[in-house]
C-alpha positions in Angstrom: 68.1 -31.8 61.4 68.5 -34.7 59.1 65.2 -36.1 60.2 63.5 -33.0 58.7 65.6 -32.6 55.6 64.0 -32.7 52.2 64.3 -35.9 50.3 64.8 -36.0 46.5 63.8 -39.3 44.9 65.5 -39.4 41.5 66.5 -41.8 38.8 66.2 -42.6 35.1 62.6 -42.5 33.9 60.7 -45.9 34.3 63.0 -46.9 37.2 60.4 -46.7 39.9 60.9 -43.1 41.1 57.2 -42.5 41.3 56.6 -45.8 43.2 59.3 -45.0 45.7 58.1 -41.4 46.1 54.5 -42.5 46.8 56.0 -45.1 49.2 57.5 -42.3 51.2 54.3 -40.2 51.1 52.3 -43.3 52.3 54.7 -43.6 55.3 53.4 -40.4 56.8 55.1 -37.1 57.9 55.7 -36.1 54.3 53.8 -33.4 52.5 51.6 -35.0 49.8 52.0 -33.4 46.4 50.9 -35.5 43.4 53.1 -33.9 40.8 56.6 -33.5 39.6 57.7 -29.9 40.4 60.0 -29.4 37.3 61.7 -26.7 39.4 65.2 -27.2 38.1 64.8 -28.8 34.7 62.2 -26.3 33.5 60.9 -23.5 35.7 64.4 -22.3 36.8 65.6 -22.3 33.1 62.5 -21.0 31.3 62.1 -17.8 33.3 65.7 -16.7 33.7 67.1 -15.1 36.8 64.5 -15.3 39.5 66.3 -12.6 41.5 64.7 -10.2 39.0 61.1 -9.5 40.2 59.8 -9.2 36.6 61.0 -12.8 36.0 59.5 -14.0 39.2 56.2 -12.4 38.3 56.2 -14.1 34.9 57.1 -17.5 36.4 54.4 -17.2 39.1 51.7 -16.2 36.6 52.5 -19.2 34.4 52.6 -21.5 37.4 49.4 -20.3 38.9 47.6 -21.1 35.7 48.9 -24.7 35.7 47.9 -28.1 36.8 50.9 -28.1 39.0 49.4 -25.3 41.1 46.0 -27.0 41.1 47.5 -30.2 42.5 49.3 -28.3 45.3 46.0 -27.7 47.1 47.0 -24.2 47.8 45.3 -20.9 47.1 47.0 -18.0 45.4 46.9 -16.1 48.6 48.8 -18.8 50.4 51.7 -18.9 48.0 52.0 -15.7 46.0 53.4 -13.3 48.7 56.3 -15.5 49.7 57.2 -16.3 46.1 57.3 -12.7 45.1 59.2 -11.6 48.2 61.6 -14.5 49.0 62.2 -16.5 45.8 65.5 -15.9 44.1 66.2 -19.2 42.4 64.5 -22.5 41.6 65.6 -23.9 44.9 63.8 -21.1 46.7 60.7 -21.7 44.6 60.6 -25.5 45.5 61.4 -24.9 49.1 58.7 -22.3 49.5 56.1 -24.4 47.6 56.8 -27.6 49.6 57.1 -25.9 53.0 53.7 -24.2 52.4 52.1 -27.5 51.4 53.7 -29.2 54.4 52.5 -26.5 56.8 49.0 -26.6 55.5 48.9 -30.4 55.8 50.5 -30.4 59.2 53.5 -32.5 58.0 57.1 -32.2 59.2 59.0 -32.5 56.0 58.7 -32.9 52.2 60.0 -35.0 49.3 60.3 -34.3 45.6 60.5 -36.6 42.6 61.2 -35.1 39.2 63.3 -37.8 37.5 65.2 -35.3 35.2 66.4 -33.5 38.3 69.1 -36.2 38.4 70.8 -34.2 35.6 70.9 -31.1 37.8 72.2 -32.7 41.0 75.1 -30.2 41.6 72.6 -27.3 41.3 70.0 -29.0 43.4 72.6 -29.6 46.2 73.9 -26.0 45.9 70.5 -24.4 46.2 69.0 -26.9 48.7 72.1 -27.7 50.8 70.3 -30.0 53.3 68.8 -32.2 50.5 69.1 -35.9 50.9 69.4 -37.6 47.5 68.0 -41.1 46.9 69.0 -42.4 43.5 66.8 -45.4 42.6 68.4 -47.7 39.9 66.6 -50.4 38.0 67.9 -53.1 35.7 68.7 -51.3 32.5 67.2 -54.1 30.4 63.8 -53.6 32.1 64.1 -49.8 31.8 65.0 -50.1 28.1 62.0 -52.3 27.4 59.7 -49.9 29.2 61.2 -46.7 27.6 61.0 -48.4 24.2 57.4 -49.4 24.6 56.2 -45.9 25.3 58.5 -44.3 22.8 60.1 -41.7 25.0 63.6 -42.0 23.6 63.7 -41.1 19.9 66.5 -42.3 17.7 67.9 -40.5 14.6 66.1 -41.7 11.4 68.9 -44.0 10.5 68.7 -45.8 13.9 64.9 -46.3 14.0 65.3 -50.1 14.0 67.6 -49.8 17.0 65.3 -47.9 19.4 65.6 -50.6 22.1 69.4 -50.3 22.1 69.1 -46.5 22.2 66.8 -46.7 25.2 69.4 -48.7 26.9 72.1 -46.2 26.0 70.0 -43.4 27.4 69.7 -45.4 30.7 73.5 -45.9 30.7 74.0 -42.1 30.1 71.7 -40.7 32.7 72.4 -43.3 35.4 76.2 -42.9 35.0 75.9 -39.1 35.2 73.7 -39.3 38.3 76.2 -41.7 40.0 79.1 -39.5 39.2 77.4 -36.4 40.7 76.2 -38.4 43.7 79.7 -39.6 44.6 80.6 -36.0 45.3 77.8 -35.7 47.9 79.2 -38.1 50.4 76.8 -39.3 53.1 73.9 -37.2 51.6 73.6 -39.5 48.6 72.2 -43.1 48.6 71.8 -45.6 45.7 69.0 -48.1 46.0 67.7 -50.8 43.7 64.1 -51.0 42.4 64.2 -54.8 42.6 65.0 -54.6 46.4 62.0 -52.4 46.9 59.7 -54.8 45.1 61.1 -58.1 46.4 62.5 -57.2 49.9 60.5 -54.1 50.9 61.0 -54.4 54.7 64.8 -54.6 54.4 64.8 -51.9 51.8 62.7 -49.6 53.9 64.9 -50.2 57.0 68.0 -49.1 55.0 66.3 -46.1 53.5 64.7 -45.1 56.8 68.1 -45.1 58.4 69.5 -42.9 55.7 66.7 -40.3 56.0 66.2 -40.8 59.7 62.6 -41.6 59.6 60.5 -44.7 60.4 59.2 -46.2 57.2 56.7 -48.8 58.5 55.8 -51.3 55.8 52.4 -52.2 57.2 51.4 -48.5 57.4 52.6 -47.9 53.9 50.5 -50.7 52.6 47.5 -49.5 54.5 47.7 -45.9 53.3 48.8 -46.9 49.8 48.9 -43.6 48.0 49.2 -43.3 44.2 51.3 -46.0 42.5 51.6 -48.0 45.7 48.0 -49.0 45.1 47.9 -48.5 41.3 51.2 -49.4 39.6 52.3 -46.9 37.0 53.2 -49.6 34.4 54.0 -49.2 30.8 52.6 -52.7 30.2 49.1 -52.0 31.7 46.6 -54.5 30.4 48.9 -56.7 28.3 49.6 -59.4 30.7 53.0 -58.2 31.8 51.9 -55.6 34.3 52.3 -57.8 37.3 55.9 -58.9 36.4 58.0 -55.7 36.8 61.2 -57.5 37.8 63.0 -59.3 34.9 60.2 -58.5 32.5 62.8 -58.3 29.7 63.3 -62.0 29.9 59.7 -62.6 28.7 59.4 -59.9 26.1 62.9 -59.9 24.4 64.2 -62.4 21.9 67.7 -63.9 22.4 69.3 -61.7 19.7 67.7 -58.6 21.2 69.1 -59.4 24.6 72.5 -60.0 23.2 72.5 -56.7 21.3 71.2 -54.7 24.2 73.7 -56.2 26.6 76.5 -55.4 24.2 75.6 -51.8 24.7 75.1 -51.6 28.4 76.7 -54.6 30.1 79.4 -52.5 31.7 77.0 -50.5 33.7 74.8 -53.5 34.4 77.7 -55.1 36.1 78.7 -52.0 38.0 75.2 -51.6 39.4 74.9 -55.3 40.5 73.1 -56.9 37.5 74.3 -60.0 35.7 74.3 -60.1 31.9 73.1 -63.4 30.5 75.2 -63.1 27.3 78.6 -64.8 27.5 81.5 -62.5 27.7 82.9 -63.4 24.3 79.6 -62.4 22.7 79.2 -59.1 24.4 81.6 -57.1 22.3 79.5 -54.3 20.6 79.4 -54.1 16.9 80.8 -51.0 15.1 77.3 -49.5 14.8 76.6 -50.0 18.5 80.0 -48.4 19.4 79.1 -45.4 17.2 75.8 -45.1 19.0 77.4 -45.3 22.4 79.8 -42.6 21.4 77.4 -40.3 19.5 74.2 -40.2 21.5 75.7 -39.4 25.0 77.5 -36.4 23.4 74.2 -35.4 21.7 72.4 -35.6 25.0 75.1 -33.6 26.7 74.9 -31.0 24.0 71.1 -30.7 24.3 71.5 -30.4 28.1 74.0 -27.6 27.6 71.8 -25.8 25.2 68.9 -26.0 27.6 70.8 -25.0 30.6 73.3 -22.4 29.4 71.9 -20.6 26.4 68.9 -18.4 25.5 67.2 -21.5 24.1 66.2 -22.3 27.7 63.5 -19.7 27.4 61.8 -21.6 24.5 61.0 -24.6 26.7 57.6 -26.1 25.9 55.6 -25.4 29.1 52.6 -27.2 27.8 54.5 -30.4 27.0 56.1 -30.3 30.4 52.8 -30.0 32.2 53.2 -26.4 33.3 50.2 -24.9 31.5 46.6 -26.1 31.3 45.8 -27.9 28.1 
């Protein structure tokens, strides 16, 4: 039944995935799990073929010693037997985990929000066939400003002065890939805009509620207000820009920075419904920006291939990804 199907809230980092995920949890009927599962982007890669019991055992031992397990609210006895007996792939792991949490909490369904799972959408849909995918897209200029502030996207040494542009190119790369994957999923894929959630929440929730076949009552959500619904997860906390999440780039970027950034990402801005402010004749990217647009997506694709299809997957840093206690 679609009204009980799992919902995956995905998107580029700093696009409001956590805010939308907590909005769903605040609506009721969803299992509450305050963590990103990392099921497909890390666990399913790091521990190899989970159809092999030895690999399942290693995965389970690592996960049971992690903060992700602590945040589940489960006991070892409630989760271990099913994982060892039924789990054969990361989709099984996630389903067993979330169904167990939902059953313990008395909830009908579950949602998941690990932003990087956007890069694994074909695998997600193959292993969780009834999954409903909600891809939240935010203005790439705001995303670039946020990513650049926290330093998540690291340029090559010779591009250090172009970190803002690179953050925009990363947004362009991951959002384009997610949209391409999503188009193949027909009616099980929905694109939504972060700005609509912030500025027109009732209309936004009505559309999303129709897609997932669940009542998303705005007043109830505001009353329950879990996680970032109550405490925004802002990159600009405490610097005066925290309360202006829509169009923040207008206040923090200089005219030349806007022009350079838009020269790199204006094509996807327009495709996703955002309007560049730089005149068309000034949006032509420089040779260096063209090289960055050509090089970095290939570099990201190569890294993704190494992580997903080679033995290097087993060297993933579990501590950095939040799998092991610090």
